[in-house]
C-alpha positions in Angstrom: -21.9 -1.1 -16.7 -19.5 -3.4 -15.0 -18.9 -3.3 -11.3 -15.9 -1.4 -10.3 -14.5 -0.2 -6.9 -14.8 3.6 -6.8 -13.6 4.4 -3.4 -13.0 3.1 0.1 -12.8 4.8 3.4 -9.5 4.2 5.3 -9.6 4.9 9.1 -6.7 6.8 10.6 -5.6 8.6 13.7 -5.0 11.5 11.5 -6.4 11.7 7.9 -3.9 14.1 6.8 -0.9 12.2 8.3 -2.0 8.9 6.7 -2.9 10.4 3.4 0.3 12.3 3.1 2.3 9.3 4.3 1.0 7.0 1.6 1.1 9.7 -1.1 4.7 10.6 -0.4 5.9 6.9 -0.4 4.0 6.0 -3.7 4.5 9.4 -5.4 0.7 10.1 -5.5 -1.2 13.3 -5.0 -3.3 14.2 -2.1 -6.6 15.4 -3.1 -8.7 18.4 -1.8 -10.1 17.7 1.7 -13.9 17.0 1.3 -15.8 16.9 4.6 -14.1 14.5 7.0 -12.1 12.8 4.1 -8.6 13.5 2.6 -8.6 11.6 -0.7 -5.6 9.8 -2.4 -6.6 9.0 -6.0 -5.0 5.9 -7.5 -4.2 5.3 -11.2 -7.0 2.9 -11.8 -9.8 5.3 -10.8 -10.1 4.2 -7.2 -9.8 6.7 -4.4 -8.8 6.0 -0.8 -10.6 8.5 1.4 -8.7 8.8 4.6 -11.0 9.8 7.7 -9.8 10.5 11.2 -11.4 8.4 13.8 -10.5 7.4 17.5 -7.3 5.2 17.5 -9.0 2.6 19.5 -11.6 2.2 16.9 -9.3 1.5 14.1 -9.3 -2.1 12.8 -6.2 -2.7 11.0 -6.7 -3.5 7.4 -4.4 -4.7 4.5 -4.0 -2.6 1.2 -2.0 -3.9 -1.6 -0.7 -1.7 -4.5 0.3 -3.0 -7.9 3.1 -0.8 -9.3 5.7 -0.9 -12.0 9.5 -1.9 -11.5 10.7 1.7 -11.7 8.0 2.8 -9.2 9.0 -0.1 -6.9 12.5 1.0 -6.9 11.6 4.6 -6.1 9.2 3.6 -3.3 11.8 1.4 -1.7 14.3 4.2 -1.8 11.7 6.6 -0.2 10.9 4.0 2.5 14.6 3.6 3.2 15.3 7.4 3.2 12.3 8.0 5.6 13.5 5.2 7.9 10.3 3.2 7.5 10.7 -0.5 8.3 9.8 -2.8 5.5 9.6 -6.6 5.3 9.5 -9.5 2.8 6.5 -11.1 4.5 3.1 -10.1 5.9 3.9 -11.4 9.3 6.8 -8.8 9.6 9.5 -11.5 10.4 11.9 -10.7 7.5 13.0 -7.0 8.1 14.8 -5.1 5.5 14.1 -7.7 2.7 11.9 -7.9 -0.2 10.2 -10.9 -1.8 10.1 -12.3 -5.3 6.7 -13.8 -5.4 4.8 -14.3 -8.7 7.8 -13.4 -10.9 8.0 -9.9 -9.4 9.1 -8.1 -6.3 7.1 -7.2 -3.2 7.3 -5.8 0.3 5.2 -4.9 3.2 5.3 -1.9 5.6 2.9 -0.3 8.2 1.2 3.0 7.8 0.8 5.5 10.7 -2.6 4.0 11.7 -1.4 0.4 11.9 -2.7 -0.7 8.4 -0.6 -3.3 6.6 0.6 -1.9 3.2 1.9 -4.0 0.5 3.5 -3.1 -2.8 4.0 -5.7 -5.6 5.2 -5.5 -9.1 3.2 -8.5 -10.5 -0.3 -9.5 -9.6 -0.9 -12.6 -7.5 -1.1 -15.7 -9.8 0.5 -13.9 -12.7 3.6 -16.1 -12.9 3.4 -19.5 -14.4 4.6 -22.1 -11.8 6.7 -24.9 -13.4 5.6 -28.3 -12.0 8.2 -30.1 -9.9 9.8 -33.1 -11.5 8.3 -36.5 -10.5 
């Protein structure tokens, strides 16, 4: 068997709030609460298990999601409708814009616990770069 990521725990101020926030924006299902976890299964078999911990103990992490073009358009619409700020860059210096890296589109936004979320339509390194002329 090859090595695959099966699940990871995502710390949150409220496991329910963070799980539902991400699920709503990315049109995912929230799974059944299991112990201290609220799972959000992804399409590739990986599950994000949201767990409530004290806010001061949360270390912000970065989570990037590869989605299709139609899903990107829908997620962008949901971000805008919900009034969630989004940015073209990870430093949050280009508000209300998207990027076109790797031959696709991408954007960044923050979740309720302060984690940096990214959605992209092409994997990093997937776009052939044309060398500059000498």
